[in-house]
PAGU-482699 format. One line per 8 residues: number of its first residue (from 1); their letters; for each residue x, y, z of N, C-alpha, C. Coordinates in nm, 2 decimals. Example, Ala and Ser with C-alpha at 12.3 -4.5 7.8 and 13.67 -1.06 7.14 Angstrom:
2
1) as) 1.32 -0.57 0.78 1.23 -0.45 0.78 1.32 -0.33 0.78; 1.28 -0.22 0.71 1.37 -0.11 0.71 1.29 0.00 0.79
REM end
This chain:
284
1) mhykgrfa) 6.68 8.69 11.25 6.53 8.68 11.25 6.50 8.53 11.25; 6.41 8.50 11.35 6.37 8.36 11.36 6.26 8.33 11.26; 6.28 8.22 11.18 6.19 8.17 11.08 6.06 8.13 11.14; 5.95 8.18 11.09 5.81 8.13 11.12 5.73 8.11 11.00; 5.69 7.99 10.98 5.60 7.95 10.87 5.47 7.91 10.92; 5.38 7.88 10.83 5.24 7.84 10.88 5.17 7.76 10.77; 5.07 7.68 10.81 4.98 7.61 10.72 4.84 7.66 10.77; 4.76 7.71 10.67 4.64 7.78 10.71 4.52 7.73 10.63
9) psptgplh) 4.47 7.61 10.66 4.36 7.55 10.58 4.22 7.61 10.62; 4.13 7.61 10.53 3.99 7.64 10.55 3.91 7.52 10.58; 3.82 7.52 10.68 3.75 7.40 10.72 3.63 7.38 10.63; 3.65 7.37 10.50 3.54 7.34 10.41 3.53 7.19 10.37; 3.61 7.11 10.44 3.61 6.97 10.42 3.74 6.91 10.47; 3.75 6.78 10.46 3.87 6.71 10.51 3.99 6.74 10.42; 4.11 6.71 10.47 4.23 6.72 10.39 4.23 6.63 10.27; 4.28 6.67 10.15 4.30 6.59 10.04 4.45 6.59 10.00
17) lgslfaal) 4.49 6.53 9.90 4.63 6.52 9.87 4.69 6.65 9.84; 4.62 6.74 9.77 4.67 6.87 9.74 4.70 6.96 9.87; 4.61 6.95 9.97 4.63 7.02 10.09 4.74 6.96 10.17; 4.75 6.83 10.17 4.86 6.76 10.24 4.99 6.80 10.18; 5.00 6.82 10.05 5.12 6.87 9.98 5.15 7.01 10.03; 5.05 7.10 10.04 5.08 7.23 10.09 5.13 7.23 10.23; 5.08 7.15 10.32 5.13 7.13 10.45 5.27 7.08 10.45; 5.30 6.98 10.37 5.43 6.92 10.37 5.54 7.02 10.32
25) isyldars) 5.51 7.10 10.22 5.61 7.19 10.17 5.64 7.30 10.28; 5.54 7.36 10.34 5.56 7.46 10.44 5.63 7.40 10.56; 5.60 7.28 10.59 5.66 7.21 10.71 5.81 7.19 10.69; 5.84 7.13 10.57 5.98 7.10 10.54 6.07 7.22 10.54; 6.01 7.33 10.48 6.09 7.46 10.47 6.12 7.51 10.61; 6.01 7.51 10.70 6.03 7.56 10.84 6.13 7.47 10.91; 6.12 7.34 10.90 6.21 7.26 10.98 6.35 7.26 10.93; 6.37 7.27 10.80 6.50 7.28 10.74 6.57 7.41 10.77
33) nngswlvr) 6.50 7.51 10.81 6.55 7.64 10.85 6.56 7.65 11.01; 6.54 7.54 11.08 6.53 7.54 11.22 6.43 7.64 11.27; 6.32 7.65 11.20 6.22 7.75 11.23 6.09 7.69 11.30; 6.00 7.78 11.33 5.87 7.74 11.39 5.77 7.72 11.28; 5.68 7.62 11.30 5.57 7.59 11.20 5.44 7.60 11.28; 5.35 7.69 11.23 5.22 7.71 11.30 5.10 7.66 11.21; 4.99 7.63 11.28 4.87 7.60 11.21 4.76 7.70 11.24; 4.70 7.75 11.14 4.59 7.84 11.16 4.47 7.79 11.08
41) iedidppr) 4.35 7.79 11.15 4.23 7.75 11.08 4.16 7.87 11.03; 4.14 7.89 10.90 4.08 8.01 10.84 3.93 7.99 10.83; 3.86 8.00 10.94 3.72 7.98 10.95 3.64 8.11 10.96; 3.65 8.19 10.86 3.58 8.32 10.86 3.47 8.33 10.76; 3.43 8.21 10.70 3.33 8.21 10.60 3.23 8.10 10.63; 3.15 8.12 10.74 3.06 8.01 10.79 2.97 7.94 10.68; 2.92 8.01 10.58 2.84 7.94 10.48 2.91 7.83 10.41; 3.04 7.84 10.40 3.12 7.74 10.32 3.18 7.63 10.41
49) evpgases) 3.17 7.65 10.54 3.23 7.55 10.63 3.15 7.43 10.66; 3.22 7.32 10.68 3.16 7.19 10.70 3.18 7.16 10.85; 3.07 7.13 10.92 3.08 7.09 11.07 3.18 6.98 11.09; 3.27 6.99 11.19 3.36 6.89 11.22 3.49 6.89 11.13; 3.50 6.98 11.03 3.61 6.98 10.94 3.74 7.02 11.01; 3.73 7.12 11.10 3.85 7.17 11.17 3.91 7.06 11.25; 3.83 6.98 11.33 3.89 6.87 11.41 3.94 6.76 11.32; 3.88 6.74 11.20 3.92 6.63 11.11 4.06 6.67 11.05
57) ilntleay) 4.08 6.80 11.02 4.20 6.85 10.96 4.32 6.83 11.06; 4.29 6.87 11.18 4.40 6.87 11.29 4.43 6.72 11.32; 4.33 6.64 11.33 4.36 6.49 11.36 4.44 6.43 11.25; 4.41 6.47 11.12 4.48 6.41 11.01 4.62 6.46 11.01; 4.64 6.58 11.03 4.78 6.64 11.04 4.86 6.56 11.15; 4.80 6.54 11.26 4.87 6.47 11.37 4.90 6.33 11.33; 4.81 6.26 11.26 4.83 6.12 11.22 4.94 6.11 11.12; 4.96 6.22 11.04 5.06 6.22 10.93 5.20 6.26 10.99
65) gfewdapv) 5.21 6.29 11.12 5.34 6.32 11.18 5.37 6.46 11.19; 5.28 6.55 11.16 5.31 6.70 11.17 5.29 6.74 11.31; 5.38 6.83 11.36 5.38 6.89 11.49 5.39 7.04 11.48; 5.30 7.11 11.54 5.31 7.26 11.53 5.36 7.31 11.67; 5.41 7.43 11.66 5.49 7.49 11.77 5.42 7.59 11.85; 5.29 7.61 11.83 5.21 7.70 11.91 5.07 7.66 11.91; 4.98 7.70 12.00 4.84 7.66 11.99 4.78 7.70 11.86; 4.69 7.62 11.81 4.62 7.65 11.68 4.54 7.78 11.70
73) vyqskryd) 4.55 7.86 11.60 4.47 7.99 11.60 4.35 7.97 11.51; 4.24 8.02 11.55 4.11 8.02 11.47 4.07 8.16 11.44; 4.06 8.18 11.31 4.03 8.32 11.27 3.89 8.37 11.32; 3.80 8.27 11.34 3.67 8.31 11.39 3.67 8.37 11.53; 3.79 8.36 11.60 3.80 8.42 11.74 3.88 8.54 11.74; 3.91 8.60 11.62 4.00 8.71 11.61 3.93 8.83 11.54; 3.80 8.84 11.55 3.73 8.95 11.49 3.77 9.09 11.55; 3.80 9.10 11.67 3.84 9.22 11.73 3.97 9.28 11.67
81) lyesklny) 4.06 9.18 11.64 4.18 9.22 11.57 4.15 9.28 11.43; 4.07 9.21 11.36 4.04 9.25 11.22 3.97 9.39 11.22; 3.87 9.41 11.32 3.80 9.53 11.32 3.89 9.65 11.36; 3.98 9.63 11.45 4.08 9.73 11.49 4.17 9.77 11.37; 4.22 9.67 11.30 4.30 9.70 11.18 4.22 9.77 11.07; 4.10 9.73 11.05 4.01 9.79 10.95 3.98 9.93 10.99; 3.96 9.96 11.11 3.93 10.10 11.16 4.06 10.19 11.13; 4.18 10.13 11.15 4.30 10.20 11.12 4.30 10.24 10.98
89) lldekhcy) 4.27 10.15 10.89 4.28 10.17 10.74 4.18 10.28 10.70; 4.06 10.27 10.77 3.96 10.37 10.74 4.00 10.51 10.78; 4.06 10.52 10.90 4.11 10.65 10.95 4.22 10.70 10.86; 4.30 10.62 10.80 4.41 10.66 10.72 4.37 10.68 10.57; 4.24 10.66 10.54 4.18 10.68 10.41 4.23 10.58 10.31; 4.27 10.46 10.36 4.31 10.36 10.27 4.19 10.28 10.21; 4.07 10.29 10.27 3.96 10.22 10.22 3.83 10.30 10.23; 3.72 10.25 10.18 3.60 10.33 10.17 3.48 10.23 10.17
97) ycpcsrke) 3.36 10.29 10.21 3.24 10.21 10.21 3.18 10.21 10.07; 3.15 10.09 10.02 3.10 10.08 9.88 2.97 10.00 9.87; 2.86 10.07 9.84 2.73 10.00 9.83 2.71 9.94 9.69; 2.80 9.96 9.60 2.78 9.93 9.46 2.78 9.77 9.44; 2.69 9.73 9.36 2.69 9.58 9.32 2.77 9.57 9.20; 2.81 9.44 9.17 2.89 9.42 9.05 2.81 9.46 8.92; 2.68 9.44 8.92 2.60 9.48 8.81 2.61 9.63 8.79; 2.59 9.70 8.90 2.59 9.85 8.89 2.73 9.90 8.84
105) mgelnggh) 2.83 9.84 8.89 2.97 9.88 8.85 2.99 9.85 8.70; 2.94 9.73 8.66 2.95 9.69 8.52 2.88 9.79 8.43; 2.76 9.84 8.47 2.68 9.93 8.39 2.75 10.07 8.39; 2.84 10.10 8.49 2.91 10.22 8.49 3.06 10.20 8.44; 3.08 10.09 8.37 3.21 10.07 8.31 3.32 10.07 8.42; 3.29 10.00 8.53 3.38 9.99 8.64 3.38 10.11 8.74; 3.29 10.21 8.71 3.27 10.32 8.80 3.19 10.29 8.92; 3.16 10.39 9.00 3.09 10.38 9.13 2.97 10.47 9.13
113) lpecgyht) 2.87 10.43 9.20 2.75 10.51 9.22 2.79 10.65 9.29; 2.71 10.75 9.26 2.74 10.88 9.32 2.75 10.88 9.47; 2.67 10.80 9.54 2.67 10.80 9.68 2.78 10.71 9.74; 2.85 10.64 9.66 2.96 10.55 9.71 3.07 10.63 9.78; 3.12 10.57 9.88 3.23 10.63 9.96 3.36 10.65 9.87; 3.37 10.59 9.76 3.48 10.61 9.67 3.49 10.76 9.63; 3.38 10.82 9.62 3.37 10.97 9.58 3.36 11.06 9.71; 3.29 11.01 9.81 3.25 11.11 9.91 3.32 11.08 10.05
121) nntapnsa) 3.38 10.96 10.07 3.44 10.92 10.20 3.33 10.91 10.30; 3.21 10.90 10.26 3.10 10.89 10.36 3.07 10.74 10.38; 3.00 10.71 10.49 2.95 10.58 10.51 2.82 10.56 10.43; 2.78 10.44 10.40 2.66 10.42 10.33 2.60 10.28 10.38; 2.47 10.27 10.40 2.41 10.15 10.45 2.43 10.04 10.35; 2.43 9.91 10.40 2.44 9.79 10.31 2.57 9.80 10.22; 2.68 9.83 10.28 2.80 9.85 10.20 2.91 9.75 10.24; 2.99 9.72 10.14 3.12 9.65 10.17 3.22 9.76 10.20
129) ikfrsnth) 3.33 9.72 10.26 3.44 9.81 10.27 3.56 9.77 10.18; 3.60 9.86 10.09 3.70 9.82 9.99 3.83 9.90 10.02; 3.94 9.83 9.98 4.07 9.90 9.99 4.10 9.97 9.86; 4.15 10.09 9.87 4.19 10.17 9.75 4.32 10.12 9.70; 4.32 10.04 9.59 4.44 9.99 9.53 4.51 10.11 9.46; 4.64 10.11 9.47 4.72 10.22 9.40 4.75 10.19 9.26; 4.71 10.07 9.21 4.73 10.03 9.07 4.88 10.02 9.02; 4.97 10.04 9.12 5.11 10.02 9.08 5.16 9.88 9.10
137) pqhwndlf) 5.25 9.83 9.01 5.30 9.69 9.03 5.37 9.67 9.16; 5.35 9.56 9.22 5.42 9.52 9.34 5.53 9.42 9.30; 5.64 9.43 9.36 5.75 9.34 9.33 5.80 9.26 9.44; 5.83 9.13 9.41 5.89 9.05 9.52 5.97 8.94 9.45; 6.06 8.88 9.52 6.15 8.77 9.47 6.09 8.64 9.53; 6.01 8.58 9.44 5.94 8.46 9.49 6.04 8.34 9.51; 6.02 8.27 9.62 6.12 8.16 9.66 6.12 8.05 9.55; 6.02 8.03 9.47 6.02 7.93 9.37 6.02 7.98 9.23
145) kgpisaqs) 5.96 8.10 9.21 5.94 8.15 9.07 6.04 8.26 9.04; 6.12 8.31 9.14 6.21 8.42 9.11 6.14 8.55 9.11; 6.20 8.66 9.05 6.14 8.79 9.05 6.01 8.80 8.99; 5.91 8.86 9.05 5.78 8.88 9.00 5.73 9.02 9.02; 5.66 9.07 8.92 5.60 9.20 8.92 5.46 9.19 8.88; 5.37 9.22 8.97 5.22 9.21 8.95 5.15 9.31 9.02; 5.02 9.34 8.98 4.95 9.44 9.05 4.80 9.39 9.07; 4.74 9.46 9.17 4.60 9.42 9.20 4.51 9.46 9.08
153) asdfvlkr) 4.42 9.38 9.05 4.33 9.41 8.93 4.24 9.53 8.95; 4.20 9.55 9.08 4.11 9.66 9.11 4.11 9.68 9.26; 4.03 9.78 9.31 4.01 9.79 9.45 3.95 9.65 9.50; 3.98 9.61 9.62 3.93 9.48 9.67 3.87 9.49 9.81; 3.78 9.39 9.83 3.70 9.39 9.95 3.78 9.35 10.08; 3.76 9.43 10.18 3.81 9.39 10.31 3.71 9.34 10.41; 3.59 9.39 10.40 3.47 9.35 10.48 3.35 9.34 10.39; 3.28 9.23 10.38 3.17 9.21 10.29 3.04 9.28 10.34
161) kdalyayq) 2.95 9.29 10.25 2.82 9.35 10.28 2.75 9.27 10.39; 2.78 9.14 10.40 2.72 9.06 10.50 2.79 9.06 10.63; 2.89 9.15 10.64 2.97 9.18 10.76 3.07 9.08 10.79; 3.10 8.99 10.70 3.21 8.89 10.72 3.34 8.95 10.67; 3.45 8.93 10.74 3.58 8.98 10.70 3.63 8.90 10.58; 3.69 8.97 10.49 3.75 8.91 10.37 3.88 8.85 10.40; 3.91 8.75 10.31 4.04 8.67 10.33 4.16 8.76 10.33; 4.17 8.86 10.24 4.29 8.94 10.23 4.32 9.01 10.35
169) lavvcddi) 4.22 9.07 10.42 4.24 9.14 10.54 4.28 9.05 10.65; 4.20 8.94 10.67 4.23 8.85 10.78 4.37 8.79 10.77; 4.41 8.74 10.66 4.53 8.67 10.65 4.65 8.76 10.67; 4.64 8.89 10.63 4.75 8.98 10.65 4.76 9.02 10.80; 4.64 9.04 10.86 4.64 9.08 11.00 4.70 8.96 11.09; 4.66 8.84 11.05 4.71 8.72 11.13 4.86 8.70 11.11; 4.91 8.71 10.98 5.05 8.69 10.96 5.13 8.80 11.03; 5.08 8.92 11.03 5.16 9.03 11.11 5.16 8.99 11.26
177) dqeithvl) 5.04 8.96 11.31 5.02 8.94 11.45 5.11 8.81 11.50; 5.11 8.71 11.41 5.19 8.59 11.45 5.34 8.60 11.41; 5.37 8.71 11.35 5.51 8.74 11.31 5.56 8.63 11.21; 5.48 8.60 11.11 5.51 8.50 11.01 5.62 8.56 10.92; 5.73 8.49 10.89 5.84 8.54 10.81 5.83 8.48 10.67; 5.77 8.36 10.65 5.77 8.29 10.52 5.63 8.24 10.50; 5.58 8.27 10.38 5.45 8.22 10.34 5.47 8.14 10.21; 5.46 8.00 10.23 5.47 7.91 10.11 5.33 7.86 10.09
185) rgsdllds) 5.28 7.87 9.96 5.15 7.83 9.93 5.14 7.80 9.78; 5.03 7.75 9.74 5.01 7.71 9.60 5.01 7.83 9.50; 5.04 7.80 9.38 5.05 7.91 9.28 4.91 7.97 9.25; 4.80 7.90 9.29 4.67 7.95 9.26 4.65 8.08 9.35; 4.73 8.10 9.45 4.71 8.21 9.54 4.81 8.33 9.50; 4.88 8.31 9.39 4.98 8.41 9.35 4.91 8.55 9.33; 4.79 8.55 9.28 4.72 8.68 9.25 4.68 8.75 9.38; 4.68 8.68 9.49 4.66 8.75 9.62 4.78 8.83 9.67
193) spmqlely) 4.89 8.80 9.62 5.01 8.86 9.67 5.02 9.01 9.65; 4.99 9.07 9.53 4.99 9.21 9.52 4.89 9.28 9.61; 4.78 9.23 9.63 4.68 9.29 9.73 4.74 9.28 9.87; 4.80 9.17 9.91 4.85 9.16 10.04 4.97 9.25 10.06; 5.05 9.27 9.96 5.17 9.36 9.97 5.12 9.50 9.99; 5.01 9.54 9.92 4.96 9.67 9.94 4.91 9.69 10.09; 4.85 9.59 10.14 4.81 9.60 10.28 4.93 9.61 10.38; 5.03 9.53 10.35 5.15 9.54 10.44 5.21 9.69 10.43
201) kafsttpp) 5.21 9.75 10.31 5.26 9.88 10.30 5.17 9.98 10.38; 5.04 9.96 10.37 4.94 10.05 10.44 4.96 10.03 10.59; 5.00 9.92 10.64 5.02 9.89 10.78 5.17 9.93 10.82; 5.25 9.97 10.72 5.39 10.01 10.75 5.46 9.89 10.81; 5.44 9.77 10.75 5.50 9.65 10.80 5.57 9.58 10.69; 5.69 9.52 10.72 5.77 9.45 10.63 5.69 9.32 10.60; 5.67 9.28 10.47 5.60 9.16 10.44 5.69 9.04 10.46; 5.63 8.92 10.47 5.71 8.80 10.47 5.76 8.76 10.33
209) kfghfpli) 5.85 8.67 10.33 5.89 8.62 10.20 5.78 8.53 10.14; 5.75 8.54 10.01 5.65 8.46 9.95 5.71 8.35 9.86; 5.65 8.23 9.86 5.69 8.13 9.77 5.56 8.06 9.72; 5.55 8.05 9.59 5.43 7.99 9.53 5.47 7.87 9.45; 5.43 7.75 9.50 5.48 7.63 9.44 5.38 7.57 9.35; 5.42 7.48 9.26 5.33 7.42 9.16 5.21 7.34 9.23; 5.10 7.34 9.16 4.98 7.27 9.21 4.98 7.12 9.16; 4.92 7.04 9.24 4.89 6.90 9.20 4.75 6.91 9.12
217) knsdgqkl) 4.75 6.85 9.00 4.62 6.86 8.92 4.58 6.72 8.89; 4.45 6.70 8.86 4.39 6.57 8.82 4.41 6.55 8.67; 4.36 6.44 8.62 4.38 6.41 8.48 4.31 6.51 8.39; 4.22 6.58 8.44 4.14 6.68 8.36 4.21 6.82 8.36; 4.33 6.83 8.43 4.40 6.95 8.44 4.34 7.05 8.55; 4.26 6.99 8.64 4.20 7.08 8.74 4.28 7.06 8.87; 4.30 7.17 8.94 4.36 7.17 9.07 4.29 7.07 9.17; 4.37 6.99 9.24 4.30 6.91 9.34 4.25 7.00 9.45
225) skqnlapa) 4.12 6.99 9.47 4.05 7.08 9.56 3.92 7.02 9.60; 3.86 7.08 9.71 3.73 7.03 9.76 3.63 7.06 9.65; 3.64 7.18 9.59 3.54 7.22 9.49 3.54 7.12 9.37; 3.65 7.06 9.34 3.66 6.96 9.23 3.65 6.82 9.28; 3.60 6.80 9.40 3.57 6.67 9.46 3.69 6.58 9.48; 3.81 6.65 9.51 3.92 6.57 9.54 3.89 6.48 9.66; 3.93 6.35 9.66 3.90 6.26 9.77 3.98 6.29 9.89; 3.92 6.27 10.01 3.99 6.29 10.13 4.10 6.19 10.15
233) isqsdims) 4.21 6.23 10.21 4.32 6.13 10.24 4.28 6.05 10.36; 4.32 5.92 10.35 4.28 5.83 10.46 4.39 5.82 10.56; 4.35 5.79 10.68 4.45 5.77 10.79 4.50 5.62 10.79; 4.45 5.54 10.70 4.49 5.40 10.69 4.60 5.39 10.58; 4.62 5.50 10.50 4.72 5.49 10.40 4.83 5.60 10.41; 4.86 5.63 10.54 4.95 5.74 10.57 5.08 5.73 10.49; 5.16 5.62 10.51 5.29 5.61 10.46 5.28 5.61 10.30; 5.18 5.54 10.25 5.18 5.54 10.10 5.14 5.67 10.04
241) nlrelccm) 5.06 5.75 10.11 5.03 5.89 10.06 5.16 5.98 10.07; 5.23 5.97 10.18 5.35 6.05 10.19 5.45 6.01 10.09; 5.47 5.88 10.07 5.56 5.83 9.97 5.52 5.87 9.83; 5.39 5.87 9.80 5.35 5.92 9.67 5.39 6.06 9.64; 5.38 6.15 9.75 5.43 6.29 9.73 5.58 6.29 9.71; 5.65 6.20 9.78 5.80 6.20 9.77 5.83 6.16 9.62; 5.77 6.06 9.57 5.79 6.02 9.43 5.76 6.14 9.33; 5.65 6.20 9.36 5.60 6.31 9.27 5.71 6.42 9.26
249) igldfyka) 5.77 6.46 9.37 5.87 6.57 9.37 6.01 6.53 9.37; 6.04 6.40 9.37 6.17 6.35 9.36 6.26 6.34 9.48; 6.19 6.32 9.60 6.27 6.31 9.72 6.27 6.16 9.76; 6.38 6.12 9.82 6.40 5.98 9.86 6.34 5.95 10.00; 6.25 5.85 10.01 6.19 5.82 10.14 6.26 5.71 10.21; 6.37 5.65 10.15 6.45 5.55 10.21 6.36 5.44 10.28; 6.39 5.41 10.40 6.31 5.30 10.47 6.25 5.35 10.60; 6.21 5.48 10.60 6.15 5.54 10.72 6.03 5.45 10.76
257) gspkdlln) 6.02 5.42 10.89 5.92 5.33 10.94 5.80 5.40 11.00; 5.80 5.53 11.01 5.69 5.61 11.07 5.68 5.74 11.00; 5.56 5.80 11.01 5.55 5.93 10.94 5.65 6.04 11.00; 5.67 6.04 11.13 5.77 6.13 11.18 5.91 6.11 11.13; 5.95 5.98 11.12 6.08 5.94 11.07 6.09 5.99 10.92; 5.98 5.97 10.85 5.98 6.01 10.71 5.99 6.16 10.69; 5.92 6.24 10.77 5.93 6.38 10.77 6.07 6.43 10.80; 6.13 6.37 10.90 6.27 6.40 10.93 6.37 6.37 10.82
265) tlteqwhy) 6.35 6.26 10.75 6.43 6.23 10.64 6.41 6.33 10.52; 6.29 6.37 10.50 6.26 6.46 10.39 6.32 6.60 10.42; 6.31 6.64 10.55 6.37 6.77 10.59 6.52 6.78 10.56; 6.59 6.67 10.58 6.73 6.67 10.55 6.76 6.69 10.40; 6.66 6.65 10.31 6.68 6.66 10.17 6.63 6.79 10.11; 6.55 6.86 10.18 6.47 6.97 10.13 6.55 7.09 10.08; 6.52 7.15 9.96 6.57 7.27 9.92 6.48 7.32 9.81; 6.48 7.45 9.78 6.38 7.51 9.69 6.39 7.46 9.55
273) gvlqghte) 6.51 7.41 9.51 6.53 7.36 9.38 6.45 7.23 9.35; 6.40 7.17 9.46 6.32 7.05 9.44 6.20 7.08 9.35; 6.14 7.20 9.37 6.02 7.23 9.30 6.04 7.33 9.19; 6.15 7.40 9.18 6.18 7.50 9.08 6.18 7.43 8.94; 6.12 7.50 8.84 6.12 7.45 8.71 6.00 7.37 8.68; 5.92 7.34 8.78 5.80 7.26 8.75 5.68 7.36 8.75; 5.58 7.33 8.67 5.46 7.41 8.66 5.34 7.35 8.73; 5.34 7.21 8.73 5.23 7.14 8.79 5.28 6.99 8.81
281) ylfs) 5.20 6.92 8.90 5.22 6.78 8.91 5.09 6.71 8.89; 5.10 6.59 8.82 4.98 6.52 8.78 4.95 6.41 8.88; 4.82 6.41 8.92 4.78 6.30 9.01 4.66 6.23 8.94; 4.67 6.10 8.92 4.57 6.02 8.85 4.50 5.93 8.95
REM end
């Protein structure tokens, strides 16, 4: 089986050190396994997207020495794929139309309105489409955390009331279509894995290997993210930013003179034990 990994940022702003870390880990693992590394832009939530962010992200990745092995995929151009897969799930009774609001479900102690497709399998206007979670624990051997057993908290949305496709559906459809074998991402996305494993089972497809690595957090204990106003990484401090990540995780950057040389050096040192045993990294 040929290794295929990916980095899949959302264009909600420029890259910051946390997202650079995610790109670096997935890249090193792919290259150390003589595998392919792909880039996918997850642009399926227009209200949250920042104009020009996709181009900024790609330009920054190139400046930092990253090279991808296939044309960049944009989720916004793959709606036909998502709709086809969604129709399959509907036909197989894996999901249903749900017009219920969170308030209404709260008043019903988590139940559904009588007209909801949860009860009737009927369509309803102004509805989301939700996956019927089986409530059973999902099991996987995480590349960084070891054996994990977790389950989806409840039925989850595949297509929103505003007709936008949800992350869980799109990411599984894309990973299947692109034949992704390894998904390495931050531990903040660990809760998504049970939902995604249920979708893989519904599609009768073997899931990729999952690895959830520690997050970089600021001095207040918050994950470095655009929501927490993490500063954008500069293209004038490329080597210093890469070396900072090297120091953070204990890899030796020697005397590499360029970003590509440094990435090659780090690939030779990479193994999962570099991050195992850590719960987070502090950035001040």
